[in-house]
PABA-816400 format. One record per residue: y, x negated, z of N, C-alpha, C in turn; residue number from 0. Coordinates in Angstrom, 3 decimals, decimal comma. Last residue first. Layout:
// PABA-816400
      n_y      n_x      n_z     ca_y     ca_x     ca_z      c_y      c_x      c_z resi
        Y        X        Z        Y        X        Z        Y        X        Z  NUM
...
***
This chain:
// PABA-816400
      n_y      n_x      n_z     ca_y     ca_x     ca_z      c_y      c_x      c_z resi
   63,808 -222,966  117,169   65,845 -223,856  117,140   67,114 -222,649  116,905  188
   61,216 -223,957  117,905   62,246 -222,741  117,568   63,401 -223,433  117,929  187
   58,307 -224,423  116,960   59,458 -225,112  117,466   60,573 -224,137  116,872  186
   54,857 -224,026  117,149   55,725 -224,191  116,443   56,838 -224,195  117,347  185
   50,967 -226,088  116,701   52,452 -226,607  117,104   53,002 -225,306  116,874  184
   49,530 -226,936  114,881   49,107 -225,724  115,126   51,299 -225,729  116,060  183
   49,550 -229,451  112,987   48,564 -229,589  115,203   49,707 -228,502  115,284  182
   49,115 -229,660  111,126   47,699 -229,974  111,956   47,716 -229,332  113,609  181
   52,330 -227,308  111,589   51,496 -227,742  110,160   49,774 -228,160  111,286  180
   54,540 -226,029  112,696   54,315 -227,507  112,127   53,207 -228,153  111,459  179
   56,893 -223,930  112,004   55,368 -223,845  112,902   54,591 -225,559  111,721  178
   59,582 -223,565  113,235   59,380 -223,809  112,346   57,681 -223,456  112,679  177
   62,892 -220,251  112,790   60,955 -220,916  113,606   60,708 -222,042  112,176  176
   65,950 -220,769  113,860   65,126 -220,995  113,139   63,606 -221,467  113,625  175
   69,122 -218,777  114,142   68,252 -219,544  115,039   66,368 -220,160  113,530  174
   72,331 -217,751  114,174   71,615 -218,240  113,199   69,998 -218,811  114,327  173
   74,972 -215,272  113,942   74,065 -216,173  114,794   73,138 -216,690  114,273  172
   77,444 -214,302  112,815   75,825 -214,073  111,934   75,890 -215,276  112,881  171
   78,689 -211,992  114,255   79,281 -213,210  114,001   78,416 -214,496  112,874  170
   76,124 -210,199  114,883   77,702 -211,265  115,832   77,976 -212,604  114,685  169
   74,926 -209,108  112,451   75,591 -208,112  113,250   76,716 -209,056  114,536  168
   73,085 -209,957  111,131   74,272 -210,099  110,717   75,552 -209,704  110,972  167
   71,960 -213,767  112,782   72,256 -211,975  113,440   74,432 -211,842  112,032  166
   68,624 -214,439  110,289   70,658 -215,025  110,534   71,148 -213,274  111,847  165
   66,271 -216,591  110,722   66,801 -215,837  110,749   68,521 -215,781  110,852  164
   64,051 -218,911  108,347   65,244 -219,045  109,120   65,804 -217,661  108,903  163
   60,582 -220,746  108,613   62,056 -219,351  109,142   62,951 -218,620  109,576  162
   59,176 -223,076  106,943   60,492 -222,957  108,436   60,762 -221,618  108,048  161
   55,687 -224,064  107,977   56,597 -222,998  107,276   57,852 -223,473  108,226  160
   52,730 -225,278  107,027   54,011 -225,710  107,363   54,635 -225,457  106,754  159
   49,674 -223,273  108,671   50,235 -223,965  107,678   52,025 -224,244  108,250  158
   47,859 -224,765  110,902   48,183 -223,612  110,610   49,608 -224,294  109,770  157
   45,616 -225,852  113,272   45,680 -225,792  112,088   46,770 -224,677  111,796  156
   42,774 -224,948  114,617   43,336 -224,873  115,420   45,239 -224,971  114,558  155
   40,327 -224,279  112,614   40,506 -225,513  113,734   41,867 -225,484  114,374  154
   40,796 -221,914  111,765   39,794 -222,116  112,532   39,953 -223,524  113,722  153
   44,382 -221,277  110,945   42,913 -222,025  110,046   41,861 -222,137  112,302  152
   46,482 -219,615  109,837   46,630 -220,438  110,902   45,111 -220,220  110,403  151
   49,077 -219,600  107,231   47,420 -219,036  106,777   47,063 -219,851  108,706  150
   51,463 -217,792  106,809   51,176 -219,310  106,471   50,198 -218,595  107,529  149
   53,124 -215,566  103,817   52,320 -215,806  104,941   52,286 -216,922  105,116  148
   56,112 -213,596  102,176   55,228 -214,540  101,977   54,339 -215,204  103,426  147
   55,109 -210,484  100,228   54,597 -211,046  101,761   55,153 -212,724  100,861  146
   54,143 -208,196   98,671   55,587 -208,038   98,397   56,299 -209,243  100,182  145
   51,936 -207,878   98,064   52,139 -207,720   99,127   53,492 -207,778   99,648  144
   51,070 -209,386   95,564   50,948 -208,014   96,100   50,755 -206,879   97,376  143
   51,984 -212,004   96,559   52,733 -211,080   94,805   51,820 -209,600   95,332  142
   52,800 -213,860   98,727   51,151 -213,127   98,206   52,148 -211,934   97,394  141
   53,176 -217,642   98,800   53,792 -216,182   98,683   52,695 -215,256   98,635  140
   53,670 -218,844  101,545   52,767 -218,545  100,532   53,346 -217,977  100,792  139
   56,480 -221,423  102,657   55,051 -220,034  103,231   54,538 -219,620  102,076  138
   58,237 -223,118  102,226   56,987 -223,758  102,110   56,070 -222,478  102,672  137
   60,831 -221,418  103,850   60,690 -222,990  103,122   58,986 -222,649  103,473  136
   62,342 -218,360  103,426   61,352 -219,149  104,045   61,081 -220,102  103,344  135
   65,791 -217,696  104,739   64,811 -218,541  103,241   63,523 -218,741  104,164  134
   65,801 -214,939  106,474   66,469 -215,551  105,048   65,407 -216,306  104,318  133
   65,953 -211,969  108,137   65,043 -213,074  107,716   65,717 -213,458  106,185  132
   68,728 -210,208  110,254   67,851 -210,587  108,603   66,789 -212,263  108,467  131
   69,078 -208,082  112,205   68,752 -208,757  112,769   67,655 -209,500  110,915  130
   69,865 -205,526  112,199   71,025 -206,687  112,166   70,701 -207,663  111,696  129
   68,034 -204,709  113,104   68,246 -203,830  112,047   68,998 -204,173  111,424  128
   64,905 -205,938  114,311   65,445 -205,313  114,198   66,560 -205,584  112,693  127
   62,177 -205,862  112,281   63,757 -206,971  112,810   64,219 -205,909  113,690  126
   58,939 -205,166  112,897   60,132 -204,938  112,563   61,268 -205,146  113,016  125
   54,594 -204,381  112,752   56,480 -204,579  113,478   57,708 -205,350  112,894  124
   52,349 -204,600  113,021   52,826 -204,082  111,364   54,354 -204,162  112,771  123
   49,829 -205,922  114,218   50,375 -204,543  114,498   51,862 -204,712  113,385  122
   48,662 -207,930  116,800   48,743 -207,645  115,668   49,658 -206,843  114,181  121
   48,776 -206,846  118,935   49,868 -208,000  118,830   49,764 -208,319  117,425  120
   47,433 -204,775  119,140   49,440 -204,647  119,276   49,103 -205,886  118,870  119
   45,434 -204,736  116,403   45,999 -204,982  117,391   46,787 -204,327  117,854  118
   44,743 -203,973  113,814   45,322 -203,249  114,273   45,319 -203,180  115,521  117
   45,397 -206,801  111,339   44,447 -205,842  112,611   45,467 -204,973  113,208  116
   44,375 -205,583  108,107   45,216 -205,740  108,951   44,378 -205,871  109,940  115
   42,489 -208,231  105,741   42,322 -206,924  106,359   43,914 -207,325  107,168  114
   41,280 -210,093  103,504   41,296 -210,745  104,616   42,176 -208,594  104,851  113
   37,644 -211,174  102,422   39,261 -210,877  102,161   40,411 -210,758  103,812  112
   35,214 -213,489  100,691   35,951 -213,316  101,404   37,440 -212,566  101,410  111
   31,686 -214,777   99,578   33,354 -213,750   99,529   34,489 -213,275  100,546  110
   30,174 -217,612  100,148   30,394 -216,088  100,587   31,668 -215,425  100,264  109
   29,672 -219,575   99,282   29,577 -218,515   98,659   29,483 -216,839   99,279  108
   32,848 -222,200   99,212   31,792 -221,059  100,392   31,602 -220,141   99,515  107
   33,695 -224,722   97,557   32,369 -224,847   98,257   32,072 -223,128   99,654  106
   36,702 -222,349   98,257   36,120 -223,378   97,549   34,464 -224,544   98,600  105
   36,460 -219,163   98,240   37,185 -220,814   98,346   36,403 -221,822   97,758  104
   37,911 -215,915   97,227   36,645 -217,022   96,974   37,273 -218,166   97,447  103
   39,722 -214,407   96,880   38,961 -214,781   98,383   37,797 -214,998   98,393  102
   38,823 -212,409   94,395   39,710 -212,512   95,825   39,828 -212,756   96,736  101
   36,441 -210,978   93,862   36,216 -212,482   93,550   37,252 -212,859   94,290  100
   34,079 -208,028   93,505   35,257 -208,754   94,720   35,234 -210,456   93,734   99
   31,930 -206,967   92,821   32,535 -207,383   91,960   34,466 -207,793   92,840   98
   30,015 -208,204   94,471   29,741 -209,398   94,080   30,351 -208,300   92,333   97
   30,469 -207,254   96,952   30,805 -208,741   97,333   30,130 -209,331   95,487   96
   30,191 -205,204   98,028   31,044 -205,065   96,984   31,479 -206,536   96,574   95
   28,083 -204,612   99,190   28,011 -203,693   97,947   29,185 -204,142   97,334   94
   28,446 -206,650  101,368   27,213 -206,913   99,778   27,767 -206,043   98,610   93
   31,744 -207,147  102,434   30,568 -206,197  102,179   29,508 -206,915  101,529   92
   32,766 -210,420  102,379   33,318 -209,317  101,854   31,660 -208,208  101,814   91
   33,657 -210,917  106,344   33,579 -210,884  104,874   33,180 -210,267  103,732   90
   38,082 -211,335  106,166   36,501 -210,807  106,734   35,410 -210,756  105,421   89
   40,925 -212,888  108,520   39,681 -213,428  106,841   37,882 -212,483  107,451   88
   42,862 -210,380  109,549   42,370 -211,478  109,603   41,226 -211,232  108,345   87
   47,161 -210,470  109,645   45,672 -210,107  109,099   44,514 -211,146  109,062   86
   50,224 -209,675  111,291   49,051 -210,037  110,957   48,035 -209,546  110,083   85
   53,479 -208,871  110,394   52,392 -208,565  110,718   51,175 -209,860  110,048   84
   57,381 -208,014  109,930   56,210 -209,007  109,792   54,960 -208,115  110,543   83
   59,742 -206,852  108,254   58,533 -206,628  108,848   57,861 -208,281  109,201   82
   62,172 -206,985  107,119   62,137 -206,799  108,034   61,257 -207,298  108,581   81
   61,941 -205,812  103,967   62,133 -204,898  105,237   61,829 -204,810  106,827   80
   62,248 -208,237  102,819   63,196 -206,745  102,441   63,030 -206,050  103,018   79
   60,156 -210,031  104,196   61,711 -209,922  104,466   62,936 -208,731  103,688   78
   57,739 -210,344  105,411   58,010 -209,468  104,158   60,455 -209,212  104,447   77
   55,435 -211,895  106,404   56,734 -211,776  106,359   57,178 -211,169  105,553   76
   51,641 -212,569  108,195   53,356 -211,744  107,203   54,612 -211,998  107,306   75
   49,123 -214,805  109,699   50,783 -214,017  109,534   51,904 -213,960  108,568   74
   45,944 -215,312  109,646   47,661 -215,056  108,549   48,425 -213,823  108,618   73
   43,100 -216,638  109,960   44,527 -215,164  110,387   45,446 -215,588  109,122   72
   39,652 -217,319  109,507   41,154 -217,816  109,363   41,766 -216,384  109,394   71
   37,519 -217,172  112,161   38,281 -217,506  111,278   39,376 -217,442  110,605   70
   36,961 -218,118  114,637   36,919 -218,940  113,694   36,547 -218,337  112,613   69
   38,071 -217,287  117,040   36,782 -216,173  116,114   36,275 -216,967  115,276   68
   39,473 -218,437  118,092   37,944 -217,945  119,033   37,142 -217,026  118,178   67
   40,886 -219,853  116,089   40,822 -220,236  116,768   38,657 -219,115  117,574   66
   42,409 -217,203  115,399   41,628 -218,123  114,592   40,963 -219,221  115,150   65
   43,791 -216,654  117,810   42,182 -216,162  117,577   41,691 -216,089  116,754   64
   45,755 -218,706  117,963   44,723 -218,437  119,415   43,255 -217,349  118,573   63
   46,983 -218,194  115,765   46,590 -219,318  116,198   45,443 -219,242  116,543   62
   47,607 -215,905  116,988   47,198 -215,120  115,360   46,225 -217,013  115,355   61
   49,239 -215,603  119,505   47,706 -215,733  118,922   47,070 -215,461  118,384   60
   51,717 -217,505  118,266   50,458 -218,350  118,750   49,704 -217,563  118,739   59
   52,438 -215,046  116,381   52,268 -216,876  115,528   51,550 -217,546  116,577   58
   53,413 -214,512  118,124   52,848 -213,786  117,224   52,106 -214,828  116,393   57
   55,779 -215,330  120,118   53,550 -214,917  119,926   53,525 -214,300  119,256   56
   57,324 -215,669  117,701   56,933 -217,092  118,337   55,417 -216,161  119,374   55
   57,802 -213,275  117,606   57,347 -213,935  116,971   57,048 -215,325  117,047   54
   58,970 -212,503  120,005   57,251 -211,815  119,728   57,381 -212,158  118,533   53
   61,452 -214,502  120,612   60,539 -214,514  121,611   58,416 -213,335  120,985   52
   62,564 -212,711  118,953   62,193 -213,648  118,139   61,502 -214,527  119,362   51
   62,623 -210,013  120,155   62,170 -210,731  118,598   62,197 -212,288  118,230   50
   64,066 -211,158  122,145   63,285 -210,071  122,344   63,043 -210,985  121,206   49
   66,410 -211,885  121,413   66,304 -212,563  121,766   64,579 -211,878  122,442   48
   67,762 -209,408  119,909   66,884 -211,009  118,616   66,623 -211,762  120,621   47
   68,193 -208,569  122,064   67,206 -208,374  121,136   66,606 -208,859  120,869   46
   70,151 -209,940  123,652   69,057 -209,594  123,687   67,767 -209,402  123,316   45
   71,924 -209,230  121,221   72,034 -210,902  121,766   70,594 -209,964  122,831   44
   72,652 -206,307  121,840   71,802 -206,639  120,842   71,867 -208,794  120,625   43
   73,900 -205,916  124,639   72,266 -205,863  124,751   72,003 -206,523  122,984   42
   76,462 -207,068  125,866   74,916 -208,377  125,545   73,825 -207,733  125,097   41
   77,546 -204,608  124,837   77,958 -206,080  124,112   76,542 -207,079  125,079   40
   76,364 -203,169  126,713   76,248 -202,442  125,480   76,840 -204,119  123,834   39
   77,832 -204,332  129,166   75,664 -203,867  128,672   76,112 -203,477  127,077   38
   80,365 -204,412  128,808   79,324 -205,625  129,101   78,598 -205,380  128,347   37
   81,056 -201,541  128,237   80,915 -201,962  127,380   80,722 -203,903  126,985   36
   79,948 -200,357  131,176   79,480 -200,652  130,285   79,474 -201,213  128,862   35
   81,439 -201,492  132,627   80,514 -201,911  133,332   79,695 -202,016  131,994   34
   84,422 -199,923  133,162   84,378 -201,840  133,314   82,875 -201,596  132,880   33
   83,381 -197,883  133,012   83,980 -197,840  132,371   84,071 -199,117  132,127   32
   81,928 -197,678  135,619   80,902 -197,469  134,584   82,613 -197,845  132,960   31
   84,532 -197,881  137,782   82,676 -199,103  137,365   82,133 -198,977  135,816   30
   85,387 -195,863  137,087   86,670 -196,366  137,212   84,971 -198,953  136,528   29
   83,677 -193,136  138,471   84,299 -193,219  136,822   85,074 -194,670  136,048   28
   83,582 -193,644  141,086   82,279 -194,861  139,985   82,814 -194,590  138,635   27
   86,197 -193,210  142,078   85,645 -194,660  141,371   84,300 -195,345  140,993   26
   86,104 -190,793  140,910   86,878 -191,365  140,150   86,658 -192,643  140,126   25
   84,416 -190,085  142,685   83,948 -189,770  141,465   85,410 -191,246  140,371   24
   85,665 -190,674  145,549   84,673 -191,315  144,538   84,492 -190,891  143,654   23
   87,570 -189,610  144,582   87,732 -190,279  144,856   87,199 -191,035  144,421   22
   87,070 -186,385  145,180   86,895 -186,789  143,865   87,483 -188,490  143,338   21
   85,096 -186,331  147,670   84,431 -186,382  146,089   85,343 -187,239  145,603   20
   87,794 -186,501  149,243   87,135 -187,280  148,719   86,381 -187,652  147,041   19
   88,667 -183,534  148,503   89,427 -185,307  148,023   88,881 -186,589  147,839   18
   86,924 -182,342  149,575   86,933 -182,255  147,847   87,496 -183,111  147,570   17
   85,180 -184,096  152,713   86,468 -183,294  151,154   86,563 -182,902  150,017   16
   81,582 -183,470  152,902   83,365 -184,429  151,991   84,399 -183,315  152,183   15
   80,237 -181,690  155,840   80,627 -182,781  154,827   81,744 -182,923  154,146   14
   81,248 -180,548  159,113   80,178 -180,353  157,704   79,529 -181,145  156,393   13
   83,599 -180,412  159,855   82,792 -181,797  160,482   80,399 -181,842  159,337   12
   84,970 -178,104  159,914   85,241 -179,721  159,385   84,106 -180,704  159,523   11
   82,468 -176,312  161,398   82,555 -176,670  159,198   83,382 -177,517  158,813   10
   80,613 -178,594  163,509   81,936 -177,029  162,723   82,064 -177,536  161,913    9
   77,603 -177,574  164,824   78,780 -179,177  164,504   79,562 -178,136  163,654    8
   74,749 -177,449  167,112   76,124 -176,820  166,329   76,775 -177,835  165,888    7
   73,782 -179,299  169,016   73,551 -178,630  167,777   74,675 -178,062  167,150    6
   74,826 -177,976  171,734   74,581 -178,816  171,561   74,626 -179,426  169,459    5
   75,511 -174,688  172,499   75,067 -175,152  171,127   74,794 -176,575  170,965    4
   78,422 -173,778  173,326   76,971 -173,466  174,503   75,891 -174,369  173,688    3
   80,745 -176,080  172,400   80,138 -175,126  172,579   78,616 -175,165  173,256    2
   83,779 -176,227  174,919   82,721 -177,096  174,151   81,573 -175,576  173,858    1
   87,015 -175,016  175,068   86,116 -174,874  176,052   84,595 -175,442  174,549    0
***
């Protein structure tokens, strides 16, 4: 005998059996067990590529802003802390100019100093904990900040320097970032 109500569904047809749910959950567990190790193994490589791209982007942004603002920007690297940031040249306020001689340049009457840039692109950033900044060639030391910097000048040029990075976690993969001086170019190797 058929049900008088055509919308009524028998209890058997209303959902999944417990066995069907167990089989589906088991298949999902097997798939997750296969995917998670692959994803977690690729994560350090992704983070290193991201850090590499961010460093180059910060250097290029410092060069662009130096030209646009007409003042020198410096990109600093602190190898001990694995940090990098940008500072911008600023004129010294008149009330402090008589007491401050650091930053005075040849041919420029107005003394200058460098201050941190709080904007997102110039703020202090840190390398991933397993990425190490190794040897820096031709960078200028700043003993006061315990860092090395390259200057990006208003004419579009920047200091020539070579920064070598090493992944201490993944078999010692290495990469190099070079600033090519008067042309203001940045190369990755």
